[in-house]
C-alpha positions as CSV (number, residue, x, y, z in Angstrom):
1,M,0.0,0.0,0.0
2,D,1.4,3.4,-0.9
3,S,2.2,5.6,2.1
4,L,1.4,9.2,3.1
5,T,4.2,11.1,4.7
6,V,4.5,14.7,5.9
7,S,6.5,16.0,8.8
8,T,4.4,19.1,9.8
9,I,1.2,20.7,8.6
10,E,3.1,24.0,8.1
11,E,5.7,22.3,5.9
12,F,2.9,20.9,3.8
13,E,0.9,24.1,3.5
14,A,3.9,25.8,2.1
15,Q,3.3,23.7,-1.1
16,D,0.3,23.7,-3.4
17,H,0.7,20.0,-4.2
18,V,3.4,17.4,-3.5
19,E,3.2,14.5,-5.9
20,V,5.4,11.5,-5.0
21,S,5.3,8.2,-6.9
22,R,1.6,7.2,-7.1
23,Y,0.2,9.2,-4.2
24,L,-0.8,12.8,-3.9
25,M,-0.5,15.2,-0.9
26,I,-3.1,18.0,-0.5
27,P,-3.1,21.0,1.8
28,R,-3.6,20.3,5.5
29,M,-2.7,16.6,5.2
30,I,-2.2,15.4,8.8
31,L,-1.5,11.7,8.2
32,R,2.0,10.4,8.5
33,G,3.3,6.9,7.9
34,E,1.8,4.0,6.0
35,V,-1.9,3.5,5.4
36,V,-2.8,-0.1,6.1
37,P,-6.3,-1.7,5.6
38,T,-7.4,-3.6,8.7
39,G,-9.8,-5.8,6.7
40,V,-12.9,-4.4,8.5
41,E,-15.6,-3.3,6.2
42,L,-17.6,-0.3,7.6
43,G,-20.2,0.0,4.8
44,V,-21.0,-0.5,1.2
45,G,-23.1,2.0,-0.8
46,S,-24.4,2.3,-4.3
47,Y,-21.2,4.0,-5.6
48,A,-18.5,3.5,-2.9
49,K,-17.3,1.3,-0.1
50,V,-16.0,2.3,3.3
51,A,-13.4,0.4,5.1
52,E,-11.2,0.7,8.2
53,V,-7.6,1.6,7.8
54,K,-4.7,2.2,10.3
55,C,-2.1,4.9,10.1
56,D,0.4,5.8,12.8
57,G,-1.3,3.5,15.2
58,K,-4.7,5.2,14.8
59,L,-7.8,4.0,13.1
60,Y,-9.5,5.9,10.2
61,A,-12.1,5.3,7.5
62,S,-11.3,5.0,3.9
63,K,-13.8,5.7,1.1
64,E,-13.2,4.3,-2.3
65,I,-15.4,4.7,-5.4
66,H,-16.3,1.2,-6.7
67,C,-14.1,0.0,-9.6
68,W,-17.3,-1.1,-11.5
69,V,-18.7,2.5,-11.1
70,Q,-15.5,3.9,-12.6
71,R,-15.7,1.5,-15.5
72,L,-19.1,3.1,-16.5
73,Y,-17.3,6.2,-17.7
74,A,-15.2,6.9,-20.7
75,E,-11.6,7.8,-20.2
76,E,-12.2,11.5,-20.8
77,E,-15.2,11.5,-18.5
78,L,-13.2,9.7,-15.8
79,A,-10.4,12.2,-16.0
80,K,-12.9,15.1,-15.6
81,M,-14.4,13.3,-12.6
82,K,-10.9,12.8,-11.1
83,D,-10.1,16.5,-11.4
84,E,-13.3,17.5,-9.8
85,L,-12.9,15.0,-7.0
86,L,-9.4,16.3,-6.2
87,Q,-10.7,19.9,-6.1
88,E,-13.5,18.9,-3.8
89,C,-11.1,16.9,-1.5
90,H,-8.7,19.9,-1.5
91,F,-11.5,22.2,-0.4
92,W,-13.0,19.7,2.2
93,S,-9.5,19.4,3.7
94,T,-9.6,23.1,4.6
95,L,-12.8,22.8,6.7
96,R,-12.7,22.5,10.5
97,H,-15.9,22.0,12.5
98,P,-17.0,19.6,15.2
99,N,-20.2,18.7,13.1
100,V,-18.4,18.1,9.8
101,V,-16.5,14.8,9.3
102,Q,-12.8,15.6,9.2
103,F,-11.1,15.0,5.9
104,L,-7.6,13.7,6.4
105,G,-6.1,13.0,3.0
106,I,-6.0,10.8,0.0
107,Y,-3.9,7.9,-1.4
108,Y,-3.9,5.9,-4.6
109,P,-4.6,2.2,-4.2
110,S,-2.1,-0.3,-5.4
111,S,-4.7,-1.8,-7.7
112,D,-4.4,-0.7,-11.3
113,E,-8.2,-1.0,-11.6
114,S,-8.9,2.2,-9.7
115,V,-8.1,5.5,-11.3
116,L,-9.7,7.7,-8.6
117,P,-7.9,8.4,-5.2
118,V,-9.1,6.9,-2.0
119,M,-10.2,9.3,0.7
120,V,-9.1,9.0,4.3
121,L,-11.6,10.3,6.8
122,E,-12.3,10.5,10.5
123,K,-13.8,7.2,11.6
124,M,-17.4,7.3,12.8
125,Q,-19.7,4.8,14.4
126,E,-22.7,4.6,12.0
127,S,-25.1,6.6,9.8
128,V,-28.4,8.0,11.0
129,T,-30.1,5.6,8.6
130,S,-28.5,2.7,10.5
131,L,-29.2,4.2,13.9
132,V,-32.9,4.7,13.1
133,D,-33.3,1.3,11.5
134,K,-32.0,-0.5,14.6
135,H,-34.0,1.4,17.3
136,D,-37.7,2.0,17.2
137,N,-38.1,4.1,20.3
138,I,-35.4,6.8,20.2
139,P,-36.2,9.5,22.8
140,L,-37.0,12.9,21.4
141,L,-34.1,14.6,23.2
142,V,-31.7,12.2,21.4
143,K,-33.3,13.1,18.0
144,L,-33.1,16.8,18.9
145,S,-29.4,16.5,19.8
146,I,-28.6,14.9,16.5
147,L,-30.7,17.4,14.5
148,Y,-29.1,20.3,16.4
149,D,-25.6,19.0,15.5
150,V,-26.6,18.8,11.9
151,S,-28.1,22.3,11.9
152,L,-24.8,23.6,13.4
153,G,-22.8,21.9,10.6
154,L,-25.1,23.4,8.0
155,R,-24.8,26.8,9.7
156,Y,-21.1,26.6,9.5
157,L,-21.1,25.6,5.8
158,H,-23.6,28.2,4.7
159,G,-21.8,30.8,6.7
160,H,-18.8,30.8,4.2
161,N,-18.6,33.4,1.5
162,P,-19.7,32.1,-1.0
163,P,-21.9,29.6,1.0
164,I,-20.9,25.9,0.8
165,V,-23.9,23.8,-0.3
166,H,-23.8,20.1,0.4
167,R,-26.3,19.2,-2.3
168,D,-26.9,15.6,-1.1
169,L,-27.9,15.8,2.6
170,S,-29.7,12.7,3.7
171,P,-29.7,10.3,6.6
172,N,-27.0,8.3,4.8
173,N,-24.6,11.3,4.8
174,I,-25.1,12.1,8.5
175,L,-22.8,10.0,10.7
176,V,-22.7,9.7,14.5
177,T,-19.9,9.0,16.9
178,P,-20.1,6.3,19.7
179,H,-21.5,9.1,21.9
180,L,-24.1,10.1,19.3
181,E,-22.5,13.4,18.2
182,A,-23.7,14.0,14.6
183,K,-21.4,15.1,11.7
184,I,-22.1,15.8,8.0
185,T,-20.0,13.8,5.5
186,D,-19.5,13.4,1.7
187,L,-19.1,17.1,1.0
188,G,-18.8,17.7,-2.7
189,L,-18.8,14.0,-3.7
190,D,-22.2,14.3,-5.5
191,K,-20.8,17.2,-7.5
192,A,-17.6,15.2,-8.3
193,L,-19.4,12.1,-9.4
194,S,-21.8,14.0,-11.6
195,A,-18.8,15.8,-13.3
196,G,-18.0,12.9,-15.5
197,G,-21.5,12.8,-17.1
198,D,-24.2,15.1,-18.4
199,S,-23.9,18.5,-16.7
200,K,-27.7,18.5,-16.5
201,A,-27.9,15.3,-14.5
202,T,-29.9,15.5,-11.3
203,S,-27.7,15.6,-8.3
204,G,-28.4,14.2,-4.8
205,T,-30.9,11.7,-3.4
206,A,-34.0,12.7,-5.3
207,V,-36.6,12.2,-2.5
208,F,-34.6,14.7,-0.3
209,M,-34.3,17.3,-3.1
210,P,-36.4,20.4,-3.5
211,P,-38.1,21.3,-6.8
212,E,-35.5,23.9,-7.8
213,A,-32.8,21.3,-7.8
214,L,-34.9,18.9,-10.0
215,D,-35.5,21.4,-12.7
216,N,-33.9,21.3,-16.1
217,K,-31.8,24.2,-15.0
218,P,-31.2,23.3,-11.4
219,V,-30.4,25.9,-8.7
220,Y,-28.1,24.9,-5.9
221,G,-28.1,27.2,-2.9
222,P,-28.4,26.9,0.9
223,P,-32.2,26.5,0.8
224,L,-31.6,23.2,-1.0
225,D,-29.8,21.8,2.1
226,V,-32.6,23.3,4.4
227,F,-35.2,21.4,2.3
228,S,-33.2,18.2,2.7
229,F,-32.9,18.8,6.4
230,G,-36.7,18.8,6.6
231,G,-36.6,15.4,4.9
232,V,-34.1,14.1,7.5
233,I,-36.5,15.2,10.3
234,L,-39.3,13.3,8.6
235,Y,-37.2,10.2,8.3
236,M,-36.2,10.3,12.0
237,T,-39.8,10.7,13.1
238,S,-41.6,8.3,10.7
239,R,-38.7,5.8,10.4
240,Q,-39.7,5.4,6.8
241,W,-37.6,6.1,3.7
242,P,-39.9,8.2,1.6
243,T,-41.3,7.0,-1.7
244,L,-42.9,9.8,-3.6
245,K,-45.1,10.0,-6.7
246,L,-43.8,12.0,-9.5
247,Q,-45.9,15.0,-10.5
248,S,-46.5,13.2,-13.9
249,E,-48.1,10.2,-12.0
250,I,-50.7,12.4,-10.3
251,D,-54.2,11.9,-11.7
252,S,-54.7,14.5,-14.4
253,K,-58.3,14.9,-13.3
254,Q,-57.1,16.7,-10.2
255,Q,-55.9,19.6,-12.4
256,K,-53.5,20.3,-9.6
257,I,-49.8,20.2,-8.9
258,L,-49.2,18.9,-5.4
259,S,-47.0,20.9,-3.1
260,E,-43.9,19.2,-1.6
261,V,-45.7,19.1,1.7
262,E,-48.7,17.4,0.2
263,R,-46.5,14.8,-1.6
264,R,-45.1,13.9,1.9
265,K,-48.4,14.0,3.8
266,E,-48.2,10.3,4.5
267,Y,-45.0,10.7,6.4
268,I,-46.0,14.0,8.1
269,D,-49.2,12.3,9.4
270,M,-46.9,9.7,11.0
271,M,-45.5,12.3,13.4
272,S,-47.2,11.6,16.8
273,G,-46.7,12.2,20.5
274,S,-43.8,14.6,21.3
275,D,-42.5,14.4,17.7
276,V,-45.3,16.7,16.7
277,G,-43.3,19.6,18.2
278,L,-41.0,19.3,15.2
279,K,-43.8,19.6,12.6
280,P,-43.6,23.4,12.2
281,S,-39.9,23.0,11.3
282,V,-40.7,20.3,8.8
283,L,-43.4,22.3,7.1
284,S,-41.2,25.4,6.8
285,C,-38.2,23.5,5.5
286,L,-40.4,21.8,2.8
287,E,-41.8,25.0,1.3
288,N,-41.9,24.9,-2.5
289,D,-40.6,28.5,-2.6
290,S,-37.0,28.4,-1.5
291,R,-37.3,32.1,-0.3
292,S,-39.8,31.0,2.3
293,R,-37.6,28.4,4.0
294,P,-35.7,29.3,7.2
295,T,-32.0,29.6,7.2
296,A,-29.7,27.0,8.9
297,A,-29.0,29.6,11.6
298,E,-32.7,30.1,12.3
299,L,-33.2,26.3,12.4
300,S,-30.4,25.8,14.9
301,D,-31.7,28.5,17.2
302,K,-35.2,27.0,17.2
303,I,-34.0,23.4,17.8
304,K,-31.7,24.6,20.6
305,I,-34.7,26.1,22.4
306,M,-36.6,22.7,22.0
307,K,-33.6,20.8,23.1
308,E,-33.2,22.9,26.3
309,E,-36.9,22.6,27.1
310,Y,-36.9,18.8,26.8
311,S,-33.7,18.4,28.7
312,K,-35.7,19.5,31.8
313,L,-38.2,16.6,31.5
314,T,-38.0,13.5,33.7
315,T,-39.9,11.4,31.1
316,R,-38.4,9.2,28.5
317,D,-38.5,12.0,26.0
318,G,-36.1,13.9,28.2
319,M,-33.5,11.1,28.2
320,D,-30.2,12.4,27.0
321,P,-27.9,10.5,24.5
322,I,-25.6,9.2,27.2
323,S,-28.5,7.9,29.4
324,W,-30.1,6.3,26.3
325,L,-26.9,4.7,25.3
326,A,-26.5,3.1,28.7
327,E,-30.1,1.7,28.3
328,I,-29.7,0.2,24.9
329,E,-26.2,-1.2,25.6
330,Q,-27.7,-3.6,28.2
331,P,-27.0,-7.2,27.1
332,P,-30.1,-8.3,25.1
333,Q,-32.1,-11.3,26.1
334,S,-31.3,-14.4,24.1
335,Q,-34.0,-15.5,21.7
336,E,-34.5,-18.7,23.7
337,S,-35.4,-16.6,26.8
338,I,-37.9,-14.5,24.8
339,I,-39.7,-17.4,23.1
340,P,-42.2,-19.3,25.4
341,D,-42.5,-23.0,25.6
342,L,-44.1,-23.8,22.2
343,Y,-45.0,-27.4,23.4
344,S,-47.2,-26.1,26.3
345,G,-50.3,-25.7,24.3
346,S,-50.9,-22.3,25.8
347,V,-49.0,-20.3,23.2
348,Y,-50.6,-18.4,20.3
349,M,-49.2,-16.1,17.6
350,K,-50.1,-12.4,17.3
351,W,-49.9,-11.2,13.6
352,Q,-49.7,-7.9,12.0
353,T,-49.6,-7.0,8.3
354,G,-46.2,-5.8,6.9
355,T,-45.6,-3.5,4.0
356,R,-46.4,-5.5,0.8
357,A,-43.5,-6.9,-1.2
358,P,-42.5,-4.8,-4.2
359,V,-43.3,-7.4,-6.8
360,T,-46.9,-6.8,-8.1
361,S,-47.8,-10.5,-8.8
362,G,-46.3,-11.8,-5.6
363,K,-43.4,-14.1,-4.7
364,Y,-44.0,-17.7,-5.6
365,V,-41.8,-20.5,-4.1
366,A,-39.2,-17.9,-3.2
367,Q,-36.8,-18.4,-0.3
368,A,-35.9,-16.0,2.5
369,V,-32.8,-15.6,4.7
370,A,-31.9,-13.2,7.5
371,L,-28.6,-11.3,7.5
372,N,-27.7,-8.4,9.9
373,G,-31.3,-7.8,10.8
374,A,-32.7,-7.6,7.2
375,V,-34.6,-10.3,5.2
376,Y,-33.4,-11.2,1.7
377,V,-36.1,-12.7,-0.5
378,G,-35.3,-14.3,-3.9
379,G,-35.0,-17.4,-6.0
380,G,-38.7,-17.7,-6.8
381,G,-40.8,-16.3,-9.6
382,S,-44.2,-14.8,-10.5
383,K,-46.6,-14.7,-13.3
384,D,-44.9,-11.7,-15.1
385,D,-41.6,-11.5,-13.3
386,P,-38.8,-14.1,-13.8
387,H,-37.1,-12.7,-10.6
388,Y,-33.5,-12.1,-11.5
389,R,-33.4,-10.2,-8.2
390,I,-33.4,-10.3,-4.5
391,D,-35.6,-7.9,-2.5
392,V,-34.6,-6.7,0.9
393,F,-37.1,-6.2,3.8
394,H,-36.2,-4.4,7.0
395,P,-38.6,-5.7,9.7
396,S,-37.5,-3.2,12.3
397,V,-39.0,-0.3,10.3
398,N,-41.5,-2.4,8.3
399,K,-40.2,-1.3,4.9
400,W,-38.6,-2.7,1.7
401,G,-35.2,-1.3,0.9
402,E,-32.8,-1.9,-2.0
403,T,-33.2,-4.5,-4.8
404,I,-30.1,-6.6,-5.6
405,L,-30.1,-7.7,-9.3
406,C,-28.9,-11.2,-9.9
407,P,-27.5,-13.0,-13.0
408,H,-29.6,-16.1,-12.4
409,R,-33.1,-17.0,-11.3
410,L,-34.6,-20.0,-9.5
411,F,-31.4,-20.2,-7.4
412,A,-31.0,-21.5,-3.8
413,I,-30.3,-18.7,-1.4
414,T,-28.5,-18.9,2.0
415,V,-26.1,-17.1,4.3
416,H,-22.7,-18.8,4.2
417,Q,-19.9,-17.6,6.5
418,G,-21.7,-14.3,7.0
419,E,-22.2,-13.5,3.3
420,L,-25.3,-13.6,1.1
421,T,-24.9,-16.6,-1.1
422,I,-26.8,-18.1,-4.1
423,A,-26.3,-21.5,-5.6
424,G,-27.2,-22.7,-9.1
425,G,-30.2,-21.4,-11.0
426,S,-31.0,-20.6,-14.6
427,T,-29.2,-17.9,-16.7
428,R,-31.0,-15.4,-18.9
429,D,-30.1,-17.6,-21.8
430,G,-31.9,-20.5,-20.2
431,F,-28.8,-22.5,-19.2
432,I,-28.6,-24.3,-15.9
433,T,-25.6,-23.1,-14.0
434,N,-23.3,-24.8,-11.4
435,L,-22.0,-21.5,-10.0
436,V,-22.1,-20.5,-6.4
437,L,-21.9,-16.7,-6.0
438,V,-21.4,-14.5,-2.9
439,F,-22.5,-10.8,-2.7
440,Q,-19.4,-8.7,-1.8
441,E,-18.8,-5.0,-2.1
442,G,-22.0,-4.4,-4.0
443,E,-21.5,-7.1,-6.7
444,W,-21.7,-10.9,-7.2
445,K,-18.4,-12.8,-7.1
446,K,-17.7,-16.4,-7.9
447,Y,-17.2,-18.5,-4.8
448,A,-17.2,-22.1,-6.1
449,E,-18.5,-24.4,-8.9
450,M,-20.8,-27.2,-7.9
451,P,-20.2,-30.7,-9.3
452,T,-23.8,-30.8,-10.4
453,A,-25.4,-27.9,-12.3
454,R,-28.9,-27.4,-10.9
455,T,-31.8,-25.1,-10.5
456,M,-34.7,-25.0,-8.0
457,A,-32.4,-26.5,-5.3
458,T,-32.3,-25.8,-1.5
459,A,-29.2,-24.8,0.4
460,V,-28.1,-24.2,4.0
461,S,-24.9,-23.4,5.7
462,H,-23.4,-25.0,8.8
463,K,-20.2,-23.6,10.2
464,S,-17.7,-23.7,7.3
465,V,-19.8,-26.1,5.2
466,L,-22.3,-25.2,2.5
467,I,-24.9,-27.9,1.8
468,V,-26.8,-28.0,-1.6
469,M,-29.6,-30.5,-2.0
470,G,-32.1,-31.6,-4.7
471,G,-33.2,-29.3,-7.6
472,N,-33.5,-30.0,-11.3
473,N,-30.8,-30.3,-14.0
474,G,-33.2,-29.4,-16.9
475,Y,-34.1,-33.0,-17.6
476,S,-35.1,-34.5,-14.3
477,T,-35.6,-33.8,-10.6
478,L,-32.5,-34.5,-8.5
479,S,-31.8,-36.1,-5.2
480,A,-28.1,-35.3,-5.3
481,T,-26.6,-33.8,-2.1
482,E,-23.2,-32.1,-2.2
483,V,-21.3,-30.2,0.5
484,F,-18.5,-27.6,0.1
485,D,-16.0,-27.1,2.9
486,G,-14.8,-23.5,2.9
487,T,-11.7,-24.5,4.9
488,T,-10.5,-27.0,2.3
489,S,-12.2,-25.4,-0.8
490,Q,-13.4,-28.9,-1.8
491,W,-16.7,-30.5,-2.7
492,Y,-17.8,-33.8,-1.1
493,K,-20.5,-36.2,-2.2
494,C,-23.1,-37.1,0.5
495,D,-25.8,-39.7,0.6
496,D,-28.6,-38.6,-1.8
497,L,-32.0,-37.4,-0.4
498,P,-34.3,-40.4,0.0
499,R,-36.2,-39.1,-3.0
500,P,-35.7,-36.5,-5.8
501,L,-37.1,-33.1,-4.8
502,Q,-37.1,-29.6,-6.2
503,F,-38.3,-26.5,-4.4
504,A,-37.8,-28.2,-1.1
505,E,-37.3,-26.5,2.2
506,S,-34.2,-27.1,4.3
507,V,-33.9,-25.9,7.9
508,I,-31.2,-26.4,10.6
509,V,-32.5,-26.7,14.1
510,G,-29.8,-27.2,16.7
511,D,-27.5,-30.0,15.4
512,K,-30.2,-31.4,13.0
513,L,-30.9,-30.7,9.4
514,Y,-34.5,-31.1,8.2
515,V,-35.7,-31.3,4.6
516,L,-39.4,-31.1,3.9
517,A,-42.0,-30.3,1.2
518,G,-40.8,-29.9,-2.3
519,V,-42.1,-31.4,-5.6
520,T,-41.2,-34.9,-6.7
521,Q,-40.3,-36.3,-10.1
522,T,-43.9,-37.1,-10.7
523,K,-44.9,-33.5,-9.9
524,E,-46.5,-34.5,-6.6
525,L,-46.0,-32.5,-3.4
526,S,-43.8,-34.4,-0.9
527,T,-45.5,-34.9,2.5
528,V,-42.4,-36.4,4.3
529,V,-39.9,-34.6,6.6
530,Y,-36.4,-36.0,6.4
531,K,-33.7,-35.5,9.1
532,S,-30.0,-35.9,9.3
533,S,-27.6,-35.2,12.2
534,L,-24.9,-32.5,11.6
535,G,-22.7,-33.7,14.5
536,T,-19.8,-35.0,12.4
537,L,-20.4,-33.1,9.1
538,S,-17.3,-30.8,9.5
539,S,-15.0,-33.8,9.7
540,S,-16.8,-36.6,7.8
541,H,-18.6,-34.4,5.2
542,Q,-21.4,-37.0,5.3
543,L,-25.2,-36.8,6.0
544,K,-27.4,-39.8,6.9
545,W,-31.0,-39.3,6.1
546,H,-34.0,-40.7,8.2
547,H,-37.7,-40.4,7.7
548,C,-38.7,-38.2,10.7
549,I,-42.4,-37.6,10.3
550,D,-45.1,-36.8,7.7
551,S,-45.5,-33.0,7.3
552,T,-48.7,-31.4,8.7
553,R,-51.3,-30.2,6.2
554,H,-48.8,-30.6,3.3
555,A,-46.7,-27.8,4.8
556,V,-44.3,-26.1,2.3
557,S,-42.8,-23.3,4.3
558,A,-40.7,-23.8,7.5
559,V,-38.3,-21.9,9.7
560,C,-36.1,-22.5,12.8
561,V,-37.2,-20.6,15.9
562,G,-34.7,-20.0,18.7
563,D,-32.4,-22.8,17.6
564,T,-34.9,-25.1,19.3
565,Y,-38.1,-25.4,17.3
566,L,-39.0,-26.4,13.7
567,L,-42.0,-24.4,12.7
568,T,-44.2,-24.9,9.6
569,V,-46.3,-22.1,8.2
570,G,-49.4,-22.7,6.0
571,G,-49.9,-25.6,3.5
572,R,-51.4,-26.9,0.4
573,G,-55.1,-27.0,0.3
574,R,-55.6,-23.4,1.4
575,Y,-54.4,-24.1,5.0
576,N,-53.1,-21.3,7.2
577,T,-52.1,-23.5,10.1
578,V,-48.8,-22.8,12.1
579,T,-47.4,-25.9,13.8
580,V,-44.3,-26.8,15.7
581,L,-42.5,-30.2,15.6
582,K,-42.3,-31.8,19.0
583,S,-39.3,-34.2,18.6
584,S,-38.5,-37.2,20.8
585,K,-35.7,-39.7,21.2
586,T,-37.5,-41.9,18.6
587,D,-38.8,-40.3,15.4
588,S,-41.9,-42.7,15.5
589,S,-43.3,-40.7,18.5
590,A,-42.6,-37.2,17.1
591,T,-45.8,-35.1,16.9
592,W,-47.0,-31.7,15.6
593,V,-48.3,-29.0,18.0
594,S,-50.5,-26.1,16.8
595,V,-49.5,-22.6,17.7
596,G,-52.2,-20.8,15.8
597,S,-52.9,-19.7,12.2
598,L,-51.7,-17.1,9.7
599,P,-54.1,-14.2,9.3
600,V,-54.5,-15.1,5.6
601,V,-53.7,-18.1,3.5
602,Q,-50.1,-18.0,2.2
603,Y,-49.2,-21.2,0.5
604,H,-45.7,-21.6,-1.1
605,A,-44.6,-18.5,0.8
606,A,-41.1,-17.5,1.8
607,A,-40.6,-17.6,5.5
608,V,-37.8,-16.6,7.9
609,S,-37.3,-16.1,11.7
610,I,-35.4,-13.3,13.3
611,D,-37.0,-12.2,16.5
612,K,-40.3,-12.5,14.6
613,I,-41.7,-14.8,12.1
614,I,-41.8,-13.1,8.7
615,V,-44.0,-14.7,5.9
616,I,-43.8,-13.2,2.4
617,G,-45.8,-13.8,-0.7
618,G,-47.0,-17.2,-1.9
619,N,-50.6,-18.2,-3.1
620,D,-53.7,-16.8,-1.4
621,Y,-57.0,-18.6,-0.7
622,D,-58.0,-18.4,-4.4
623,L,-54.5,-19.7,-5.5
624,N,-53.6,-16.3,-6.9
625,M,-50.1,-15.1,-6.3
626,T,-49.9,-12.5,-3.5
627,N,-47.3,-10.0,-2.2
628,T,-48.8,-10.1,1.3
629,V,-46.3,-9.9,4.2
630,S,-47.4,-11.3,7.6
631,I,-45.3,-10.6,10.8
632,G,-45.9,-12.8,13.8
633,T,-44.8,-12.9,17.4
634,F,-45.4,-15.4,20.1
635,Q,-47.8,-14.6,23.0
636,Q,-48.3,-16.6,26.2
637,A,-52.0,-17.1,26.9
638,S,-53.0,-15.7,30.2
């Protein structure tokens, strides 16, 4: 890795630029020594990745534009982007404010793939987006403290002559320290990234942008950031990333152009309780006329008064950031301690309806996995969508987020060694593939090649081992079971499934692997649950299958709950039953125990368990594909 060296700031500032080998110094560079990646990934965005680096014994954050993003531009465009980025970095390095992330320097990576420099920044804890996603009951004083910090950062930027306009203020570009001090980041990056393309291209995150910035002749001034600030307040109070209709989508019969406030009415109406005190600030920030919006100075003065008022309260809304951090940092209960005894017969499930899946015709025989608190759904299909995609659901805020495009469809999906993984599937040309891909740094990368090409398979991960079972090779349904050991990078052949199955469900509960449901070679739905111990899998790479029990009501969706229970959801024949398998020392005496019913019929749905049971899509009572999302929690009957 190229190094950054400078003896003193004064020595450096005496020079306009110092270029040595493949790295560039810029004014106020305060790093000395070698920049070394620690291997810790801090975040991946749509255009850049953030990683932890060490220099002179201290930890910083590095931000690098994705190589694949750089490849989208012609050489001349990329050169223009590089020049703009260097100018913005140069300017950012001159800024000093406690509520603006400190820019420390740049370096050029050793890889020849990257033309643009890597930025080195002050390391922060997380973004406001991440903070709000993880916590559903943030005290108002904590929100006010964060908003006050942001308003002070904007006040500083707008106070320059000429004013510094961020142009892309959003919850993603507001970071917090471990003590919840908020700072604005990514100054000028939107401007730099748009420099390589059409000069009329829209800048910023569109749903946080005012009308004057979305015009054919956009206007970028301090009121733009104030408008975005209003959107940030809405996000923190509604916990919903806004989705807004374009003016062109509004019914022409209305003969009316909606104001920006009216377009966001759904999210403004979500403000309740003490959050309503922020409503006047939101409404003033979202004014269509930029001249009617308050200044950052006026906002900071107003929020400061609110902050002082709420700091006097003894209620939860008056809890300061330090007290709240002490509360949320208490060790969480294990899932086992939260989930009641499902065998007792006194447990029922309480259901609520989640935000519908983004696919109009539903998700049919898709699979779902949980990773870092989010649910990833893919591998299925619908009447008019071949599903070369994975959709991401965030249960903590009941919303759908980004969509991950996939090169294949009808793949098996799992989480292997902490990474989203797909196995097999069908290509856009109709070929059955044997590739296993992992999603890293915003793109799919080859992980391994299966001995057997297959589609419609099922896969699970246990420690370092990936297990792929069943499926179809384009000619017949398969029973082949293969395991890949990540420590040896080798495939091993296991005992076949007792019968060929495609679209089967596989679930690990404790040290047992269960396979159930699926479609047989003769197109019949399997009604048998097979089981194998995983006790010696890591060393022997072998599975021994046993007939455990017949499935209840032709169940086709199953999840593991608390590493203790196998739970089935719904079934063929319009059943909405939810049952749990009560195992015993001998499979012959295993039984099913009912724990309630789904609120609606969802047959062939995707299901996953985090701290809740999430059931997505499938077929409804009339056998039509649905995009219904049901979210269930366990309740102990009184």
